N, C-alpha and C positions, 0 to 999 in steps of 0.2 A: 535500826537501819531503815531508811526510807524504802517504800515499796517500789518495785520495778514498774516502769510504764506499761500500761495495758496495751498490747498490740492491736486490740480491737476497739480502742477508744474508751471513753468514759462510761459507756452503757454496756459494758461486758456482761453484766448480770442479766440483761434483757436480750442478749444476742440471739439465742436459739428461738425464743417466741417470735422475734421480729423477722426472721429469715426462714420461711417455710422450706422444707426439704424439696429439692427438685423431683419431678415425677420421673418415671422410668424412661420416658421418651427423651427427656433432656439429658439424662445421664448417659443413655446410649449414644446420642449424637456427640457428646463431649468425648466419650471414649474413642469413637471412630475417628474424630478429628485428630486426637493425640496419636492414634495408631497408624494413620494414613502414611506418614513418612516412612515408618518401619515396613509397611506393606509394600511400598514402592521399591524400597531397597531389596526386600526379599525377592520380588519379582525380577528385578534386574539381575540379582545373583543367580536365580534359576536359569535365566537365558544364557548367562556366561558359562555356568556349569554344564548345561546341555551341549553348548558348542564345544567345550573342552572334552566332554565324554565322547562326542562323535569324532573329534580330531585330537587324539592324545598328543600329537606332536606339538600342539599349541600350549601344552601345560607348562613348559619350561623353555628356557633359552639354551641353545646349543651353539657351539663354536661355529661361526660363519653364518648363523641364521639371524633373521630379523626378530625383534621382540614379538612375543605372542600376539599382542594386540594389533601390531602392524600387519602380521601375517593373516590374522582373521579379517582385518579390514580389506586386505588385498583379495582374499577369497570372495568376499561379498561383492567387491567392485567388479571382479572378473565375471561373476555370475550375472551381474546386472548388464554388463556390456556384451555378453555372448549373443551372437545373432540368432534369430529365430530359426528353428529347423525347417519350417515350412513358410518361406517368404510369400508375401501376398503377390498374386499374379494379376496383371491387367489384361483384359481381353477386348477385342474388337470383333463384332459380328457384322458380316457383309451379306445381305440377302442376294440371292441369285436373281438376275433379270429374267424376262419372259423366255429368253433363249437358253437359260441355264448357265449364263456366264456371270462371273463375279467382277464387277467394276469398282475401283477404289480411287478416291480423290486424295492426292498427296501434295506435298510441297517438295520440289527438288531444287536445291540451292536457292530456296526462298521463292520459287516460281510455282504456280499451280500446274500440276500434271495429272491427268486421269490415266490410270493403268488398267489393263485387262490382266487379271491374275492368271498366270500360266505356269503350272507346276512342271510342265514339260520343257520349259525354256531354261537352258543352262545359266544364262545371265539375264540381267535386266536389259531390255532392248528398247532403245528410243526411236520413235518415229521421227522422220526428218524434220517435220514442223516443230515438234517439241525440242529437238536438239538445237535448232536454230534459235528458238525462243530462249533457250538457256545460254545462248552466247557462243555456241560451238560453230565454227566455220567448216562446213561440210567439205569444201574443196581442199582444206588443209589437213584433213584426217588421212591416216594410213590404213587402207582397207586390206590388211594383210592376213586376216583370219578367215578361214573357210568353214562354213557350216552346211550340213546336208539337211534339207527340209523336204516336205512332201512335194514341193514344187521344184525341187532340184537344188543345186548348190548356190549359195549366196556368199558374198564377201562382206566382212564387217570390220569396222575400225574400233579398237578398244579405247575406252575412255574411263575416267574415274569420276564419279559424282561425289561432290564434297559432302552432301547429306541428303537423305530422304526422310521426310517427316510424315508420319501417319498418326494423326491425333496428337497424343502426348509422347508417342514413341519416336525416337530419332536414331537412325543408323548413319554412321560417318564412313567416308571413303568406300563407297559401294562400287564394285566393278560393274561396268556396263558396256554395251556395244551400240554402235550406230551402223545400220546395214545399208548396202547400196541398193537393196530391193525396197520398194515402197511398203510401208506398214500403215494400216488405217488407224492403228492405236498402239501406243507404247505398251510393252509387255513387262509385267512384274515377275521376274524369274527367280531362280534359286539363289543367286548372289544376294538377294534380299530375304526370301523366304527361309533359306537355310540358316540364317542368323537369328531367327525368332526362337523363342523357347519351344513353341509348337505351333502347328497349323493343321486344321482338319475341316472336313465338310460334315455338318451335322444339321439335320432338319432343314435342308435346302439353304443353309447358311455356311459361309466360310468363316471359321473362327480362328483368329490369330491371337496368340498369347505371348507376352514378354515379361 
């Protein structure tokens, strides 16, 4: 019977002397490469088992429930989309002038208006010159609101300002008044301040937060 073909070629007798055994380092690398896929599979299985242990309801399908994998994905997505418990707050610091007043430059309906911050004013109050610059016709306003001041009673016409912008902060549809008494400067009252997250005086600065 003819001999079977030698799987190592014609020089099988000299195979071992011609191929030195690999050192320990080469053998270790070869083993790690072969075991790497198994290690990855084991790691993935550990993650899944941990999730199932923490959430036993995911271990099987029940009538009317989503498959376990879908429900686990939904839980992860919900956690990722949950809003932060402490949202970032933006602040504006306004230093007091030499008289201790806080003046702030704003845009009202796109026009620049400088206000005196007045926490005692119920509403934003526009000086006549600012009101006219915003396109309000003073003679057409209805001065049917009465306010008591240190200088006596005044009449005021209610108006609604489309927007007031302070830096990056914008308030829309702000209630305001135009008075029949002369104002040297428009007043930023509580119809604006009351809609902030907070406002306070600290270290001679007015701090507005939103």
